[in-house]
PDBQT receptor file of N, H, CA, C and O in Angstrom, charges set to zero:
ATOM      1  N   MET A   1      99.769 107.864 119.883  1.00  0.00    +0.000 N 
ATOM      2  CA  MET A   1      98.893 106.840 119.330  1.00  0.00    +0.000 C 
ATOM      3  C   MET A   1      97.848 107.471 118.408  1.00  0.00    +0.000 C 
ATOM      4  O   MET A   1      97.638 106.996 117.292  1.00  0.00    +0.000 OA
ATOM      5  N   VAL A   2      97.199 108.531 118.867  1.00  0.00    +0.000 N 
ATOM      6  H   VAL A   2      97.369 108.917 119.773  1.00  0.00    +0.000 HD
ATOM      7  CA  VAL A   2      96.157 109.167 118.063  1.00  0.00    +0.000 C 
ATOM      8  C   VAL A   2      96.758 109.791 116.812  1.00  0.00    +0.000 C 
ATOM      9  O   VAL A   2      96.113 109.818 115.764  1.00  0.00    +0.000 OA
ATOM     10  N   VAL A   3      97.986 110.291 116.909  1.00  0.00    +0.000 N 
ATOM     11  H   VAL A   3      98.510 110.269 117.760  1.00  0.00    +0.000 HD
ATOM     12  CA  VAL A   3      98.635 110.931 115.762  1.00  0.00    +0.000 C 
ATOM     13  C   VAL A   3      98.825 109.924 114.635  1.00  0.00    +0.000 C 
ATOM     14  O   VAL A   3      98.653 110.268 113.465  1.00  0.00    +0.000 OA
ATOM     15  N   HIS A   4      99.179 108.685 114.971  1.00  0.00    +0.000 N 
ATOM     16  H   HIS A   4      99.320 108.406 115.921  1.00  0.00    +0.000 HD
ATOM     17  CA  HIS A   4      99.385 107.665 113.951  1.00  0.00    +0.000 C 
ATOM     18  C   HIS A   4      98.057 107.131 113.427  1.00  0.00    +0.000 C 
ATOM     19  O   HIS A   4      97.986 106.645 112.298  1.00  0.00    +0.000 OA
ATOM     20  N   LEU A   5      97.025 107.217 114.222  1.00  0.00    +0.000 N 
ATOM     21  H   LEU A   5      97.083 107.613 115.138  1.00  0.00    +0.000 HD
ATOM     22  CA  LEU A   5      95.727 106.669 113.845  1.00  0.00    +0.000 C 
ATOM     23  C   LEU A   5      94.942 107.620 112.939  1.00  0.00    +0.000 C 
ATOM     24  O   LEU A   5      94.146 107.167 112.117  1.00  0.00    +0.000 OA
ATOM     25  N   THR A   6      95.151 108.908 113.078  1.00  0.00    +0.000 N 
ATOM     26  H   THR A   6      95.797 109.277 113.746  1.00  0.00    +0.000 HD
ATOM     27  CA  THR A   6      94.368 109.909 112.351  1.00  0.00    +0.000 C 
ATOM     28  C   THR A   6      94.439 109.752 110.827  1.00  0.00    +0.000 C 
ATOM     29  O   THR A   6      93.392 109.756 110.180  1.00  0.00    +0.000 OA
ATOM     30  N   PRO A   7      95.628 109.615 110.228  1.00  0.00    +0.000 N 
ATOM     31  CA  PRO A   7      95.656 109.471 108.763  1.00  0.00    +0.000 C 
ATOM     32  C   PRO A   7      94.968 108.205 108.280  1.00  0.00    +0.000 C 
ATOM     33  O   PRO A   7      94.343 108.210 107.219  1.00  0.00    +0.000 OA
ATOM     34  N   ILE A   8      95.070 107.133 109.030  1.00  0.00    +0.000 N 
ATOM     35  H   ILE A   8      95.577 107.128 109.892  1.00  0.00    +0.000 HD
ATOM     36  CA  ILE A   8      94.430 105.875 108.646  1.00  0.00    +0.000 C 
ATOM     37  C   ILE A   8      92.916 106.023 108.693  1.00  0.00    +0.000 C 
ATOM     38  O   ILE A   8      92.215 105.571 107.786  1.00  0.00    +0.000 OA
ATOM     39  N   VAL A   9      92.410 106.655 109.749  1.00  0.00    +0.000 N 
ATOM     40  H   VAL A   9      92.979 107.022 110.485  1.00  0.00    +0.000 HD
ATOM     41  CA  VAL A   9      90.967 106.872 109.874  1.00  0.00    +0.000 C 
ATOM     42  C   VAL A   9      90.475 107.790 108.763  1.00  0.00    +0.000 C 
ATOM     43  O   VAL A   9      89.414 107.551 108.185  1.00  0.00    +0.000 OA
ATOM     44  N   ALA A  10      91.236 108.837 108.460  1.00  0.00    +0.000 N 
ATOM     45  H   ALA A  10      92.098 109.031 108.929  1.00  0.00    +0.000 HD
ATOM     46  CA  ALA A  10      90.846 109.770 107.403  1.00  0.00    +0.000 C 
ATOM     47  C   ALA A  10      90.803 109.067 106.045  1.00  0.00    +0.000 C 
ATOM     48  O   ALA A  10      89.879 109.282 105.260  1.00  0.00    +0.000 OA
ATOM     49  N   LEU A  11      91.788 108.239 105.774  1.00  0.00    +0.000 N 
ATOM     50  H   LEU A  11      92.539 108.065 106.412  1.00  0.00    +0.000 HD
ATOM     51  CA  LEU A  11      91.833 107.511 104.508  1.00  0.00    +0.000 C 
ATOM     52  C   LEU A  11      90.677 106.535 104.402  1.00  0.00    +0.000 C 
ATOM     53  O   LEU A  11      90.017 106.464 103.365  1.00  0.00    +0.000 OA
ATOM     54  N   ALA A  12      90.425 105.784 105.460  1.00  0.00    +0.000 N 
ATOM     55  H   ALA A  12      90.960 105.842 106.303  1.00  0.00    +0.000 HD
ATOM     56  CA  ALA A  12      89.319 104.825 105.452  1.00  0.00    +0.000 C 
ATOM     57  C   ALA A  12      87.986 105.553 105.308  1.00  0.00    +0.000 C 
ATOM     58  O   ALA A  12      87.105 105.100 104.577  1.00  0.00    +0.000 OA
ATOM     59  N   GLY A  13      87.836 106.669 105.995  1.00  0.00    +0.000 N 
ATOM     60  H   GLY A  13      88.551 107.037 106.589  1.00  0.00    +0.000 HD
ATOM     61  CA  GLY A  13      86.606 107.447 105.891  1.00  0.00    +0.000 C 
ATOM     62  C   GLY A  13      86.383 107.966 104.488  1.00  0.00    +0.000 C 
ATOM     63  O   GLY A  13      85.261 107.935 103.982  1.00  0.00    +0.000 OA
ATOM     64  N   GLY A  14      87.446 108.445 103.851  1.00  0.00    +0.000 N 
ATOM     65  H   GLY A  14      88.358 108.470 104.262  1.00  0.00    +0.000 HD
ATOM     66  CA  GLY A  14      87.325 108.939 102.480  1.00  0.00    +0.000 C 
ATOM     67  C   GLY A  14      86.904 107.853 101.511  1.00  0.00    +0.000 C 
ATOM     68  O   GLY A  14      86.064 108.082 100.640  1.00  0.00    +0.000 OA
ATOM     69  N   VAL A  15      87.482 106.675 101.658  1.00  0.00    +0.000 N 
ATOM     70  H   VAL A  15      88.165 106.489 102.366  1.00  0.00    +0.000 HD
ATOM     71  CA  VAL A  15      87.120 105.555 100.789  1.00  0.00    +0.000 C 
ATOM     72  C   VAL A  15      85.666 105.157 101.020  1.00  0.00    +0.000 C 
ATOM     73  O   VAL A  15      84.923 104.936 100.064  1.00  0.00    +0.000 OA
ATOM     74  N   LEU A  16      85.261 105.066 102.277  1.00  0.00    +0.000 N 
ATOM     75  H   LEU A  16      85.864 105.245 103.054  1.00  0.00    +0.000 HD
ATOM     76  CA  LEU A  16      83.878 104.694 102.581  1.00  0.00    +0.000 C 
ATOM     77  C   LEU A  16      82.884 105.714 102.038  1.00  0.00    +0.000 C 
ATOM     78  O   LEU A  16      81.812 105.344 101.560  1.00  0.00    +0.000 OA
ATOM     79  N   ILE A  17      83.237 106.999 102.110  1.00  0.00    +0.000 N 
ATOM     80  H   ILE A  17      84.108 107.299 102.498  1.00  0.00    +0.000 HD
ATOM     81  CA  ILE A  17      82.351 108.036 101.582  1.00  0.00    +0.000 C 
ATOM     82  C   ILE A  17      82.223 107.910 100.058  1.00  0.00    +0.000 C 
ATOM     83  O   ILE A  17      81.147 108.125  99.500  1.00  0.00    +0.000 OA
ATOM     84  N   LEU A  18      83.317 107.564  99.401  1.00  0.00    +0.000 N 
ATOM     85  H   LEU A  18      84.191 107.389  99.854  1.00  0.00    +0.000 HD
ATOM     86  CA  LEU A  18      83.244 107.377  97.944  1.00  0.00    +0.000 C 
ATOM     87  C   LEU A  18      82.346 106.193  97.589  1.00  0.00    +0.000 C 
ATOM     88  O   LEU A  18      81.606 106.239  96.606  1.00  0.00    +0.000 OA
ATOM     89  N   ILE A  19      82.417 105.132  98.394  1.00  0.00    +0.000 N 
ATOM     90  H   ILE A  19      83.018 105.094  99.192  1.00  0.00    +0.000 HD
ATOM     91  CA  ILE A  19      81.624 103.934  98.105  1.00  0.00    +0.000 C 
ATOM     92  C   ILE A  19      80.173 104.122  98.549  1.00  0.00    +0.000 C 
ATOM     93  O   ILE A  19      79.243 103.773  97.822  1.00  0.00    +0.000 OA
ATOM     94  N   PHE A  20      79.989 104.676  99.750  1.00  0.00    +0.000 N 
ATOM     95  H   PHE A  20      80.744 104.959 100.341  1.00  0.00    +0.000 HD
ATOM     96  CA  PHE A  20      78.650 104.861 100.324  1.00  0.00    +0.000 C 
ATOM     97  C   PHE A  20      78.477 106.329 100.713  1.00  0.00    +0.000 C 
ATOM     98  O   PHE A  20      78.741 106.685 101.861  1.00  0.00    +0.000 OA
ATOM     99  N   PRO A  21      78.041 107.193  99.788  1.00  0.00    +0.000 N 
ATOM    100  CA  PRO A  21      77.938 108.629 100.088  1.00  0.00    +0.000 C 
ATOM    101  C   PRO A  21      77.036 108.950 101.283  1.00  0.00    +0.000 C 
ATOM    102  O   PRO A  21      77.233 109.977 101.933  1.00  0.00    +0.000 OA
ATOM    103  N   ARG A  22      76.059 108.103 101.583  1.00  0.00    +0.000 N 
ATOM    104  H   ARG A  22      75.899 107.270 101.054  1.00  0.00    +0.000 HD
ATOM    105  CA  ARG A  22      75.171 108.379 102.717  1.00  0.00    +0.000 C 
ATOM    106  C   ARG A  22      75.891 108.258 104.053  1.00  0.00    +0.000 C 
ATOM    107  O   ARG A  22      75.401 108.755 105.067  1.00  0.00    +0.000 OA
ATOM    108  N   LEU A  23      77.042 107.605 104.064  1.00  0.00    +0.000 N 
ATOM    109  H   LEU A  23      77.439 107.201 103.240  1.00  0.00    +0.000 HD
ATOM    110  CA  LEU A  23      77.800 107.455 105.305  1.00  0.00    +0.000 C 
ATOM    111  C   LEU A  23      78.430 108.768 105.758  1.00  0.00    +0.000 C 
ATOM    112  O   LEU A  23      78.865 108.888 106.903  1.00  0.00    +0.000 OA
ATOM    113  N   LEU A  24      78.481 109.744 104.870  1.00  0.00    +0.000 N 
ATOM    114  H   LEU A  24      78.128 109.648 103.939  1.00  0.00    +0.000 HD
ATOM    115  CA  LEU A  24      79.144 111.008 105.198  1.00  0.00    +0.000 C 
ATOM    116  C   LEU A  24      78.597 111.615 106.478  1.00  0.00    +0.000 C 
ATOM    117  O   LEU A  24      79.370 112.044 107.333  1.00  0.00    +0.000 OA
ATOM    118  N   ASN A  25      77.281 111.659 106.625  1.00  0.00    +0.000 N 
ATOM    119  H   ASN A  25      76.653 111.310 105.930  1.00  0.00    +0.000 HD
ATOM    120  CA  ASN A  25      76.681 112.250 107.820  1.00  0.00    +0.000 C 
ATOM    121  C   ASN A  25      77.125 111.522 109.083  1.00  0.00    +0.000 C 
ATOM    122  O   ASN A  25      77.458 112.157 110.084  1.00  0.00    +0.000 OA
ATOM    123  N   TYR A  26      77.131 110.194 109.038  1.00  0.00    +0.000 N 
ATOM    124  H   TYR A  26      76.860 109.678 108.225  1.00  0.00    +0.000 HD
ATOM    125  CA  TYR A  26      77.513 109.417 110.214  1.00  0.00    +0.000 C 
ATOM    126  C   TYR A  26      78.990 109.563 110.535  1.00  0.00    +0.000 C 
ATOM    127  O   TYR A  26      79.374 109.676 111.700  1.00  0.00    +0.000 OA
ATOM    128  N   ILE A  27      79.821 109.561 109.489  1.00  0.00    +0.000 N 
ATOM    129  H   ILE A  27      79.509 109.470 108.543  1.00  0.00    +0.000 HD
ATOM    130  CA  ILE A  27      81.261 109.685 109.719  1.00  0.00    +0.000 C 
ATOM    131  C   ILE A  27      81.597 111.044 110.315  1.00  0.00    +0.000 C 
ATOM    132  O   ILE A  27      82.404 111.132 111.240  1.00  0.00    +0.000 OA
ATOM    133  N   VAL A  28      80.992 112.093 109.798  1.00  0.00    +0.000 N 
ATOM    134  H   VAL A  28      80.336 112.021 109.046  1.00  0.00    +0.000 HD
ATOM    135  CA  VAL A  28      81.243 113.437 110.327  1.00  0.00    +0.000 C 
ATOM    136  C   VAL A  28      80.743 113.535 111.768  1.00  0.00    +0.000 C 
ATOM    137  O   VAL A  28      81.426 114.099 112.622  1.00  0.00    +0.000 OA
ATOM    138  N   ALA A  29      79.559 112.991 112.040  1.00  0.00    +0.000 N 
ATOM    139  H   ALA A  29      79.004 112.533 111.346  1.00  0.00    +0.000 HD
ATOM    140  CA  ALA A  29      79.012 113.052 113.395  1.00  0.00    +0.000 C 
ATOM    141  C   ALA A  29      79.897 112.294 114.379  1.00  0.00    +0.000 C 
ATOM    142  O   ALA A  29      80.165 112.788 115.474  1.00  0.00    +0.000 OA
ATOM    143  N   ILE A  30      80.352 111.110 114.005  1.00  0.00    +0.000 N 
ATOM    144  H   ILE A  30      80.135 110.709 113.115  1.00  0.00    +0.000 HD
ATOM    145  CA  ILE A  30      81.218 110.332 114.896  1.00  0.00    +0.000 C 
ATOM    146  C   ILE A  30      82.544 111.059 115.108  1.00  0.00    +0.000 C 
ATOM    147  O   ILE A  30      83.054 111.097 116.228  1.00  0.00    +0.000 OA
ATOM    148  N   TYR A  31      83.105 111.634 114.049  1.00  0.00    +0.000 N 
ATOM    149  H   TYR A  31      82.691 111.603 113.139  1.00  0.00    +0.000 HD
ATOM    150  CA  TYR A  31      84.354 112.369 114.178  1.00  0.00    +0.000 C 
ATOM    151  C   TYR A  31      84.205 113.548 115.133  1.00  0.00    +0.000 C 
ATOM    152  O   TYR A  31      85.063 113.777 115.985  1.00  0.00    +0.000 OA
ATOM    153  N   LEU A  32      83.119 114.287 114.989  1.00  0.00    +0.000 N 
ATOM    154  H   LEU A  32      82.422 114.101 114.297  1.00  0.00    +0.000 HD
ATOM    155  CA  LEU A  32      82.906 115.443 115.858  1.00  0.00    +0.000 C 
ATOM    156  C   LEU A  32      82.736 115.023 117.316  1.00  0.00    +0.000 C 
ATOM    157  O   LEU A  32      83.238 115.699 118.214  1.00  0.00    +0.000 OA
ATOM    158  N   ILE A  33      82.040 113.925 117.560  1.00  0.00    +0.000 N 
ATOM    159  H   ILE A  33      81.632 113.376 116.830  1.00  0.00    +0.000 HD
ATOM    160  CA  ILE A  33      81.860 113.441 118.920  1.00  0.00    +0.000 C 
ATOM    161  C   ILE A  33      83.198 113.022 119.511  1.00  0.00    +0.000 C 
ATOM    162  O   ILE A  33      83.515 113.380 120.645  1.00  0.00    +0.000 OA
ATOM    163  N   VAL A  34      83.986 112.267 118.752  1.00  0.00    +0.000 N 
ATOM    164  H   VAL A  34      83.729 111.976 117.831  1.00  0.00    +0.000 HD
ATOM    165  CA  VAL A  34      85.296 111.809 119.243  1.00  0.00    +0.000 C 
ATOM    166  C   VAL A  34      86.226 112.995 119.470  1.00  0.00    +0.000 C 
ATOM    167  O   VAL A  34      86.927 113.046 120.480  1.00  0.00    +0.000 OA
ATOM    168  N   ALA A  35      86.240 113.946 118.544  1.00  0.00    +0.000 N 
ATOM    169  H   ALA A  35      85.670 113.905 117.723  1.00  0.00    +0.000 HD
ATOM    170  CA  ALA A  35      87.095 115.124 118.695  1.00  0.00    +0.000 C 
ATOM    171  C   ALA A  35      86.678 115.945 119.908  1.00  0.00    +0.000 C 
ATOM    172  O   ALA A  35      87.528 116.467 120.629  1.00  0.00    +0.000 OA
ATOM    173  N   GLY A  36      85.386 116.058 120.132  1.00  0.00    +0.000 N 
ATOM    174  H   GLY A  36      84.696 115.633 119.546  1.00  0.00    +0.000 HD
ATOM    175  CA  GLY A  36      84.899 116.787 121.307  1.00  0.00    +0.000 C 
ATOM    176  C   GLY A  36      85.278 116.102 122.603  1.00  0.00    +0.000 C 
ATOM    177  O   GLY A  36      85.704 116.759 123.553  1.00  0.00    +0.000 OA
ATOM    178  N   LEU A  37      85.127 114.786 122.653  1.00  0.00    +0.000 N 
ATOM    179  H   LEU A  37      84.780 114.252 121.882  1.00  0.00    +0.000 HD
ATOM    180  CA  LEU A  37      85.513 114.043 123.858  1.00  0.00    +0.000 C 
ATOM    181  C   LEU A  37      87.016 114.128 124.097  1.00  0.00    +0.000 C 
ATOM    182  O   LEU A  37      87.456 114.238 125.241  1.00  0.00    +0.000 OA
ATOM    183  N   ALA A  38      87.801 114.076 123.033  1.00  0.00    +0.000 N 
ATOM    184  H   ALA A  38      87.443 113.986 122.103  1.00  0.00    +0.000 HD
ATOM    185  CA  ALA A  38      89.253 114.186 123.170  1.00  0.00    +0.000 C 
ATOM    186  C   ALA A  38      89.615 115.590 123.660  1.00  0.00    +0.000 C 
ATOM    187  O   ALA A  38      90.521 115.753 124.477  1.00  0.00    +0.000 OA
ATOM    188  N   GLY A  39      88.908 116.591 123.159  1.00  0.00    +0.000 N 
ATOM    189  H   GLY A  39      88.172 116.457 122.495  1.00  0.00    +0.000 HD
ATOM    190  CA  GLY A  39      89.174 117.961 123.582  1.00  0.00    +0.000 C 
ATOM    191  C   GLY A  39      88.840 118.204 125.051  1.00  0.00    +0.000 C 
ATOM    192  O   GLY A  39      89.487 119.006 125.724  1.00  0.00    +0.000 OA
ATOM    193  N   LEU A  40      87.838 117.512 125.526  1.00  0.00    +0.000 N 
ATOM    194  H   LEU A  40      87.312 116.860 124.980  1.00  0.00    +0.000 HD
ATOM    195  CA  LEU A  40      87.470 117.640 126.933  1.00  0.00    +0.000 C 
ATOM    196  C   LEU A  40      88.356 116.798 127.846  1.00  0.00    +0.000 C 
ATOM    197  O   LEU A  40      88.281 116.918 129.069  1.00  0.00    +0.000 OA
ATOM    198  N   GLY A  41      89.182 115.961 127.265  1.00  0.00    +0.000 N 
ATOM    199  H   GLY A  41      89.244 115.864 126.271  1.00  0.00    +0.000 HD
ATOM    200  CA  GLY A  41      90.096 115.151 128.056  1.00  0.00    +0.000 C 
ATOM    201  C   GLY A  41      89.491 113.817 128.503  1.00  0.00    +0.000 C 
ATOM    202  O   GLY A  41      90.083 113.109 129.318  1.00  0.00    +0.000 OA
ATOM    203  N   ILE A  42      88.321 113.477 127.973  1.00  0.00    +0.000 N 
ATOM    204  H   ILE A  42      87.841 114.052 127.311  1.00  0.00    +0.000 HD
ATOM    205  CA  ILE A  42      87.685 112.221 128.362  1.00  0.00    +0.000 C 
ATOM    206  C   ILE A  42      88.394 111.054 127.680  1.00  0.00    +0.000 C 
ATOM    207  O   ILE A  42      88.559 109.990 128.277  1.00  0.00    +0.000 OA
ATOM    208  N   ILE A  43      88.814 111.254 126.428  1.00  0.00    +0.000 N 
ATOM    209  H   ILE A  43      88.680 112.119 125.943  1.00  0.00    +0.000 HD
ATOM    210  CA  ILE A  43      89.572 110.243 125.698  1.00  0.00    +0.000 C 
ATOM    211  C   ILE A  43      91.037 110.662 125.704  1.00  0.00    +0.000 C 
ATOM    212  O   ILE A  43      91.365 111.791 125.340  1.00  0.00    +0.000 OA
ATOM    213  N   HIS A  44      91.898 109.772 126.109  1.00  0.00    +0.000 N 
ATOM    214  H   HIS A  44      91.631 108.855 126.405  1.00  0.00    +0.000 HD
ATOM    215  CA  HIS A  44      93.326 110.126 126.193  1.00  0.00    +0.000 C 
ATOM    216  C   HIS A  44      94.071 109.668 124.965  1.00  0.00    +0.000 C 
ATOM    217  O   HIS A  44      95.280 109.880 124.862  1.00  0.00    +0.000 OA
TER     218      HIS A  44
């Protein structure tokens, strides 16, 4: 499930960053939090 979702999230994030450059900080922070939780096994 996550494998299929990753490219879609990356594409949407890239478009949002182009439209709203200030979102970059929030998108990166959310990505790092989700990746960290997934790495710890909290998110399956």
